C-alpha positions in Angstrom: 178.5 51.1 40.2 176.6 51.8 37.0 176.0 55.0 35.3 173.2 55.8 37.4 175.2 56.2 40.3 177.6 58.7 38.7 174.6 60.7 37.5 173.1 60.8 40.9 176.4 61.8 42.6 177.0 64.5 39.8 173.7 66.0 40.6 174.3 65.9 44.3 177.7 67.7 43.6 176.1 70.4 41.4 173.3 71.0 43.9 175.9 71.6 46.7 178.0 73.6 44.3 175.0 75.9 43.4 174.3 76.5 47.0 177.8 77.5 47.9 177.9 79.8 44.8 175.0 81.7 45.9 177.0 82.4 49.2 180.2 82.8 48.0 179.6 85.2 45.1 178.4 87.9 47.2 181.1 87.4 49.7 184.1 87.2 47.0 182.7 90.4 45.4 182.4 92.2 48.8 185.9 91.1 49.5 187.2 92.3 46.1 185.4 95.5 45.6 185.4 96.8 49.4 188.5 95.1 50.6 186.2 94.3 53.7 186.5 90.9 55.4 182.9 90.0 56.4 182.9 87.0 58.4 179.1 87.6 59.4 178.1 86.6 55.8 177.1 83.2 57.3 175.1 84.5 60.0 173.0 86.5 57.5 172.6 83.1 55.5 171.1 81.6 58.8 168.7 84.6 59.2 167.7 84.0 55.8 166.8 80.6 56.4 164.8 81.4 59.5 162.7 84.0 57.8 162.0 81.9 55.0 160.9 79.1 57.3 158.7 81.3 59.6 156.9 83.2 56.6 156.5 79.8 54.8 154.8 78.3 58.0 151.9 81.0 57.7 151.8 81.8 54.0 153.5 79.1 52.1 156.8 78.5 50.5 157.0 81.3 47.8 156.3 84.2 50.0 159.1 83.0 52.1 161.4 82.4 49.3 160.9 86.1 47.9 160.7 88.0 51.4 163.9 86.2 52.9 166.5 88.0 50.6 164.7 91.4 50.9 164.8 91.4 54.8 168.3 90.1 54.8 169.3 93.1 52.3 167.5 95.4 54.8 169.6 94.1 57.6 172.7 94.6 55.3 171.6 98.1 54.8 171.6 98.7 58.7 174.8 96.9 59.1 176.5 98.9 56.3 175.1 102.3 57.7 175.9 101.6 61.4 179.0 99.3 61.2 180.7 98.5 58.0 181.1 101.9 56.6 183.1 102.9 59.6 185.3 100.0 59.7 186.2 99.8 56.0 189.4 101.8 56.4 190.4 100.1 59.7 192.3 97.2 58.3 191.6 93.4 57.9 192.4 92.5 61.6 190.0 94.9 63.0 187.3 93.8 60.3 187.8 90.1 61.3 187.4 91.0 65.1 184.4 93.1 64.6 182.6 90.7 62.3 183.6 87.7 64.2 181.9 89.3 67.1 178.9 90.1 64.9 178.5 86.3 64.2 177.8 85.7 67.8 175.6 88.8 68.2 173.5 87.7 65.3 173.6 83.9 66.4 172.2 85.1 70.0 169.6 87.5 68.2 168.2 84.4 66.4 168.1 82.4 69.5 166.1 85.0 71.1 163.6 85.5 68.4 163.3 81.8 67.3 165.0 79.7 70.1 167.3 76.9 69.9 164.8 74.0 68.4 165.5 73.2 64.7 163.0 74.5 62.2 161.6 72.8 59.2 160.1 74.1 56.0 157.7 72.4 53.7 158.4 72.0 49.9 156.0 73.6 47.5 153.8 71.0 45.8 155.2 71.7 42.4 158.7 71.0 43.7 157.9 68.2 46.0 158.1 65.2 43.5 161.0 63.5 41.7 162.4 63.5 38.1 163.4 60.6 36.1 166.8 61.1 34.3 167.8 58.0 32.7 167.6 55.3 35.2 167.8 58.0 38.1 165.1 59.4 40.1 166.1 62.8 41.4 164.3 65.1 43.8 162.8 68.0 41.8 163.6 70.6 44.5 167.3 69.7 44.1 167.1 70.3 40.5 165.4 73.6 41.3 168.5 74.5 43.4 170.9 73.7 40.4 168.8 75.7 37.9 168.4 78.7 40.2 172.3 78.8 40.8 172.9 78.5 37.2 170.4 81.3 36.5 171.8 83.6 39.2 175.4 83.0 37.6 174.1 83.6 34.0 172.5 86.9 35.3 175.5 88.1 37.1 177.6 87.3 34.2 175.4 89.2 31.9 175.2 92.3 34.3 179.0 92.3 34.9 180.1 91.8 31.5 177.5 93.6 29.3 176.2 96.6 31.3 177.4 99.9 32.5 177.0 99.1 36.1 179.0 95.9 35.5 181.8 97.9 34.0 181.7 100.2 36.9 181.8 97.4 39.3 184.9 95.8 37.4 186.6 99.1 37.6 186.1 99.3 41.3 187.5 96.0 41.9 190.5 96.5 39.7 191.3 99.9 40.9 188.8 101.8 43.3 190.9 104.9 43.4 191.2 105.5 39.6 187.5 104.6 39.2 186.8 107.5 41.6 189.0 109.8 39.7 186.9 108.8 36.5 183.7 109.9 38.1 182.3 106.7 39.6 180.6 107.2 42.8 182.4 104.2 44.4 180.8 104.6 47.9 177.3 104.3 46.4 178.6 101.3 44.4 180.1 99.7 47.5 176.6 100.1 49.3 174.8 98.5 46.4 177.1 95.5 46.0 177.1 94.9 49.7 173.2 94.9 49.8 173.0 92.6 46.8 175.7 90.2 48.4 173.5 90.2 51.5 170.4 89.4 49.5 172.1 86.4 47.7 173.0 85.2 51.3 169.4 85.4 52.3 168.3 83.7 49.0 170.7 80.8 49.8 169.3 80.4 53.3 165.7 80.4 51.8 166.4 77.6 49.4 168.6 75.6 51.8 165.8 75.7 54.7 163.7 72.8 53.2 166.7 70.4 52.7 168.7 71.1 55.9 167.6 71.7 59.5 167.4 75.3 60.3 169.2 75.9 63.3 171.0 79.0 64.9 174.5 77.7 64.0 173.9 76.9 60.5 175.7 80.0 59.5 178.9 78.8 61.3 178.7 75.4 59.7 178.5 76.8 56.2 181.1 79.7 56.8 184.3 77.6 56.5 183.2 75.9 53.1 182.3 79.4 51.7 185.7 80.8 52.7 187.4 77.9 51.1 185.6 78.3 47.9 186.6 82.0 47.9 190.2 81.4 48.5 190.4 78.7 45.9 188.6 80.7 43.2 190.0 84.1 43.8 188.9 87.2 45.4 186.6 89.6 43.5 185.9 87.3 40.5 182.8 85.6 39.3 184.6 83.2 37.4 186.5 82.4 40.6 183.3 82.0 42.6 181.6 79.4 40.3 184.8 77.6 39.7 185.7 77.4 43.4 182.1 76.3 44.2 182.2 73.4 41.6 185.7 72.4 42.8 184.4 72.1 46.5 181.1 70.5 45.5 182.7 67.7 43.5 185.6 66.9 45.7 183.3 66.9 48.8 180.6 64.7 47.2 182.8 62.1 45.3 185.4 62.1 48.2 182.7 61.2 50.6 181.6 58.4 48.4 185.0 57.1 47.0 187.4 57.6 49.8 185.2 58.2 52.8 188.1 57.9 55.3 189.9 60.8 53.4 186.8 62.9 52.7 187.6 65.5 55.4 191.0 66.0 54.5 190.7 66.1 50.6 189.2 69.7 50.2 191.9 71.1 52.8 194.7 69.3 51.1 193.4 70.9 47.8 193.3 74.4 49.6 196.8 74.0 50.6 198.0 73.1 47.2 196.1 76.1 45.6 197.5 78.4 48.2 201.2 77.2 47.7 200.8 77.1 43.7 198.4 80.3 43.2 198.3 82.3 46.5 195.7 84.6 45.0 193.5 81.9 43.8 192.8 80.4 40.4 190.9 83.5 39.0 191.5 86.6 41.2 190.4 89.9 39.9 193.0 92.1 38.5 193.2 94.4 41.4 
């Protein structure tokens, strides 16, 4: 195993980590800010993949890439207005049951619209080649996923750390009651954050569509890894989302290569250790 092997596997781990980050960051902020357990987040990811693949089939990759987050955010708006807002004060068990049922409702909806056959999505010409990094040739599109995830992380870190809206979100995560007393419209803040989280789920689906089979149950397949990332990183924390994503990506990738017989156990063993040592996660929000 030469240096090229390690470079290739590191890039694979980063690509998986950035895909999980785009999903987990919306979910963890929704958890941390709204105290709402939204298990249907993975279904929105699948819906974004279907929208991107469908639009790309007629108009090309980039219209699908841009339209998927917008349409998924619109679905999030409808879900918030019709269901989520009413369920926020009902407690975690009721939220889990309702959103668990919503998973299957959205799953059947995708089957009604698109059927059970797997969809594919063509790569844009500019991202269809390979880039030489040292002695390794790596797909350009996977490097694009890494760059996109890093760009989203940088943008969110800037917004949350340097802007007024970011300070309001942090205040709402730390103590929503006190934030309301200070004049922050926490309800409107909840709504905006929920829609942004849904849009990021749609964006993750759009970038995953060309490298994964677009199937109705792809949301269920990604849900457990996303929840593991959130639990390891800590609720409501951008640092926790990126840290948990990187841990999962590297453990899963290098575990499958170096110890394939234990690969499926390693991440769950790590999850158990984190839950015992740091029950709130590695970098939970203060609230």
